[in-house]
Steps between C-alpha positions, in 0.01 A plus 500: 500500500665735248742626765620144564575459129696826496701397807577161346610660172729748679643222715570291189672793326702577814628143542578476128722809528666400828609165352738691275592812700750461782685780674868447577753725668640603157154554347226537762128484426294821474146411601185713481182491706217735419177562682224741407648776718875433509793337322788319670835396349783291644837378379556154646793258516320163497812299581562689826127558558550871558339820378777731383303813404133594518274793414129565515244776482452459875861591584520820704746676271291434186147518639484879531567574131237257372133591536398159359713190550313277257562664163771490232658826618558346843642187336749713305613678817542169684699351210741795501535492880570127501761531225681781683505296822618187317779686320606646834536149641685381189223307324485559124373174345168353613248252363144631485221302668164650408337271758220378274387847396476588134781718370302817435378802693661545841734201471634619164535860623699379802728281286562774243587761762734257680678428171521870423655565843777245439387145585570237235244225430 
């Protein structure tokens, strides 16, 4: 019963955010998904319906350096890796979609490290 309430609340927050956040080719959407063990990030052009850049703690090149993929240290590493990839493709400005998660902990660590590495949002 309590889990259903939590799912409904997250769904409500997610839809409330997605009403306002739209990724375009000039300013794509940076979206975050976090599970207990891993964190996944994508930069998406919603108009074209395409993922431009992605990074996660399950990626082969990042997995070896991270003993635990579900902590803030891993989120910082993923944020830096995503920003470097995005800058390599020519993406500087993005709009941040926290995907219904509260902006603290791993989500905040990821956003701060992406900003520090050069993304603007």
